[in-house]
N, C-alpha and C positions, 0 to 999 in steps of 0.2 A: 500431602507433601511434607517432606522433612522440615523440622523447625528451622534448620539453618539453610534451607534452600534459598537461592537468590530470588529477589523480586524481579521478574522478567517482563520488561515493557517493550521488547523488540517487536512483538506482533501478537495478535490473538490466535495465531496458529500454534503457539507454543504450549497451549493448554494440555493437561494430562487427563486421561479418563479418571473419573471418580471411582471410588470403590464400588458403588452401586452400578455404575456403567460397566465396570469390569465383570460384575456378576451377570449382567444382562448379556454381555458378549459370551461368557462361558456357557450360558444355558440356552443359547439361541439354537433353534432347529435349523439345519442347513441341508442343502442339496447341491446340485451342479448348476450354477447359474448360466453357464454357457449353453446348457441344454434347456434352460428356462424353468428348472424345477427346484430352485432354492426358495422355500416358502417365506423366509425372512426378507430376502431381497424383493420378492414379489409384493409382500405386504408394504414395504417401504415405498416402492414405486407407486402403488395404488394410493398410499397416503399422501405422497407429494403431489400427485396429479389432482387429488381432491382438494388439497390446501390451495393449490394455484389455479384451480378451476379449469384444468386442461383434461384432454382425453386420456393421455398416457404420459409416462415418465420413464427415464432410463437412468439407472445408477451407474456412476463412473468413478474411477479412482481419484480424480482431482478436479479442481476448478478449471484449470487450463484445458483439460480434456473436455469438460462440459462445454466451455465456450467454443472450442475448435470443432467438436463434432456437430454442434448446432450450426456453426458457420458453414462447414463442409456439406451438411445435409441440405442446405438451402441456397447454395451458390454453385457456380461452375468456374473452372480456371479461366482467368481473364475478366471476371466480374470485378466490381468495385464495391467496397464496404465503406460506409460513412460512420465515423466515430470521432469523439473528442480526441485531441492530440495527446491528452494525458491518460488515455484509457489503458487499462491493465493489458489488453490484448496487444497494444503497441510496445509497451515498455517491459513487460515481465513474462511474455510467453514465447520467448526465444525465436521470434520471427515465424512462428507456426502458421499464421494466415498465408504468408507467401510460400512457405516450404511445403505445406500439406494441402492447403485449399487452393493455392494458386491465385489468390485474390489480391488486388491492390487496395490501399486504404486512402480515402480522402479525409484528411484530418480537419476537424473544426476547432475553433477557439471559443473561449468564453470563461467567465469567472467561475471558480469552484468546480471546474470540470464539467460544466453544463453548457447548454446552448439552447436556441429557440427555433421555432418553426421556420422562420425566414432564413436562418443559417443553413438548414437542411435543403430548402428549396434552391438556394443559391449555388449549391455544388452538384445537384443532380444533373447528369450528363444527358444531352439529346440522344435519342435512340436512333443511331445511324451505324453504318458498318465501320465507321472510322474510330469510334470511341469505345473505351471500356464501358461495360453495361453497369450502371448504378443498380445494385441489386438488394442491398441490405443496410439497415440502420442499426447501430448498436448503442444502447444506453446503459451506462454503469451506475447502479444504485444499490448502496451508497457509493460515492466516488472517492476512491482511495487518495489519489494525488490532489484531490480537491478538498482535502482536510476531513474526509469522511462525511462529505456533504450529502444531504438528502434531497432528491428531486421533488419539488412540489408536484403533487399529482395532477394539477391542472396543466402545468407546463408539459409534463410527460405525455399527457393525453393529446395536447395540441401538437407536439412534435410527432407523435405516432400517427396522428390523423394526417398530417402533411406527408409523412412517408407513404402511407397507403394511397394517397392521391397520386403519388408518383410511382405506384406499383412496386414499392419496396417492401421486403420482409423486415420485420422488427424483432430484434433479440434484446432481452434485458440480461445483462451480466449482473445477476443478483447474488453474488457471493456473500454480500452482507445485506441482502434484502431483509433479513430478519431484524437487523438493527434499524433499518428505515421504518419498518412497521412498529418497532418498539418506540421510536422517537415520535411518530405521528399518530399512532393509534389506528392507522389503516390496516386492513387485512392484506395478506400477500396477494390474494386474488384481485384486490382493487387495483394494484399495479399491473398484475399479469394479464388482465383482460385487454390491455392495450398492446400486447405483444404476441407474436406468433410462437416464439419460444422463450423460455425463461430458465436460467441456470441458478441453482442455489447450492450453498456449501454447508457442510456439517462440521468441518474441522476448524472453523474459526471461532466465532463467539459461542457456538453451541457446544464446543468442547469435545467433539468426537475425534478419534485418532486419524481418520481419513475419510474421504468420500464426498462426492457432490452428485447432483442429479440435474437432468435436463427434462423439461416438460413441454408438451406441444400436442399436435394432432397425432392420431395413430399413424398416418402416412409419414409425417416428418420423423417421429420417434422410431419407426421401422428403419429409416435411413440412418438415424443416430446410432442405433444398435449395430448396424452394418459397419459404420465407420469406427465405432468403438473397437470392434474386432480388428479392423484394418490398422488402426493406430496402436494396437497392442494393449488395449485396455480391458480385455476379457479376464474375468477371475472365476475360479471354480466355486469353492465353498465361501462365497463372499458374504454370506449371512452373518458371519461374525463381525463384519464391519457395518452391515446394514442394521444389526441389532443396536449398535452404539448410536447410530443416527436416529433410530426410532426412540431410544431412551432420551436422547437430547431433545427431540420434538415434544416429548411428554413432560420433561422436567426442567429444561434450561431456557425456554423461550421467555418466560415472564421475568426472569432475573436479569435480562439484558439491560433493563433500565438502571440497574445497580451499576453496571459498567459505565453507562453514560453519566451518571451522577458522580462517580469517582473521577472520570476524565475532567468534568467541569470543576470539581474541587481542586484537582491538581493544577489545572490551567489558571484558576483564580490566584492560587498561591504563587506560581512561578511568574505570573505577569507582574507581581509586585517587586521583583528583583531587578534592580537597575541593569540595563543592557540586554534584558530578555523581552522579546515581543512575541505575541501570538501571530503566527502567519495567517491563520484562518479562524473564523468563529468555530467554537466547539459545538458540533451538532450531534455526534454520536459517541463512540468510544475511542476516538483518535484526537490527539492534539499535536500540532506542529509548532515548534518554537524556533525563532531565529535569534542568533547570538551576535552581539556586538563584537567587533574584533578585539576589544580590550579584554574580553572574557576568554579569548582563545578560540579554537575551532571545535567543531562538533566531535571530531575523532578524539581530540585530547580530553574533552569533557566526558565522553564515554569511558575512556580509560580511568579517569578519576572516580567516576561513579562506580566502576567495577570494584574499587578498593572499599566501597561502602556496601558491597553485595547487591548492587543494582545493575541489571543488564539492560543496555540501551543500544540503539543502532543509528548512526547518522543517516540523514536523508539528503545531505548535501554538505558542502564545505562548512557552512555556518548554520545549517538547519538540522533539527532532530525531530523524528517522529516518535511519539509515545503512545502506546496502545494499552488500554485497560481490558480486562477479560476475567474469565472464570477463576483463574489462579491468582488474581490480585484483589483480595477482599478489601472492603472499606477500611478495615483496621490497618492495612498496609500503607495507606495513602500518607499518613503523617510521617511514617518512616521514610517514604520516598521524598517528601518535601524537605525533611531534615537533611537527607543525603545530598540533595541538590544544593541546598544552602551551604553545606560544608564544602562541596566540590567547587562552588563558585567562590567561596572564600579562599580556597587554595589557588584558584585561577588568578586572583589578584596579585599573587607573588610568583606566578608561573613564568616560564621563559617567553611566552608569546608577547605579553606586554613589554618585557625587557627588550625583546627583539625590535618592537616598534620604536621604543625610545632610543635604542642603539642606532637604528637606521636613521631616525630623525637627527640625532646628534652627529652622525657621520656626514649627513648631507650638509648640515650647518658648518661643520668643520671643513669640509671640502670646499664649500663656497668661500669660506674665510681664507682658504689657502690662495685662491685667485687674487683676493684683495691684497695679500701680502707678497704677491709674486715678485713685484719689483724689488721689495725689501730683501727677499731671499736671493735674488740675483746679485745683490751688492754686498751681502754679508758673508761671513766665514763659512767654510765647508763643514765645520763642527755643528753650527746651528742648522744647516741644511740636513745633516744626518739625523739630528734629534727630531726635527720636524717630520721627516719621512718615517722614522721609527714610530712616532706617535700615531701617524696616519695608519701605518701597518697594524698596530695593536688594536686600534679602534675597529678597523676593518675585520680583523680576526675575531674580535669579540662579537661583532654583529653577525658574522657568519656562524659562529658557534651557537649563538642564541637562536637564530633562525633554524638551524639544523635540529636543535633539541626540541624546538616547539612544534616542528612538523614531521620529524622523523626522516627528513631528507633534505638535501641541499636544494634551495630554490633560487 
């Protein structure tokens, strides 16, 4: 990376291939994967199936396609899928379950994006001609909107066992399963044994430019391959991407604990700043911070951080998600902390707190005007005009402050 490149905390998807990974890409033997004869893709698929303890695997362009081909391969239109309400498939996959698989979703609740066996049992529908057919359970591990939380393996096993008792298929959205394993010491197959299908991603913490995979039985993966083609995911000389994934599996798995350590270091420092609270415990490479209104909003903070060469992205009006990854070495964390402190220092004099003060002052002044109503009715027109002009100027100041702090009139 160039020395003056910004420190990018928006996501672990922003990683760039290392020079060694680029060399692996350039030297990869390739074929036509649509015809099944790309040797590098075949090697990757065999490797992933072995790592996850499954019979077969299919390489796909994205994590979204990995999830959706797995869902489509194991459901029929009109079926119902059970998942946490904060699941990636609900929020970030453009309505694909409804549009392409034709399935309904029964959303579950629970802290950190997780749930338990009784929650699953409670929403399984009776098998009659009148109801949608409960067909599949989805578990996201790690859970993005749950703060990057890791499913305890005993809970995951308990939930999956309940699903099987109700004749449900089980899919693990393991886009960051590698991070779950790095945090717990479990092997990927330890989680995967409890699911019929598992998806994993290579373009997040592992630093490959693109690609995910789905693993399962030969029968299910045959259907995944069919739906990959139907959904437009077939690629020809895809070995150039598979080579990056293979390199990542060989060289970037063990270093994931560095990302977790960096996230914890950053979280500990930011938590000491007045007005900043951690939304969730830091479990892997993500931290979510909530901002007090006196510090402004998340969009304004992102703009101030950009002036310090730090890229961030709001996760809500007062919330920000920060993600550490391959391109954020431990030597960068002190610079990030310094930038945040400088940005918060600027926030103390930003329009957002001024808008709050202006609004408060205006409300007090308005209330006072009612108290002096009788006085104004009995005094001269000159005093009335001065009073109205004062109210108008305070109102205008408040409106300007609110507009400059939010970028729009509210």
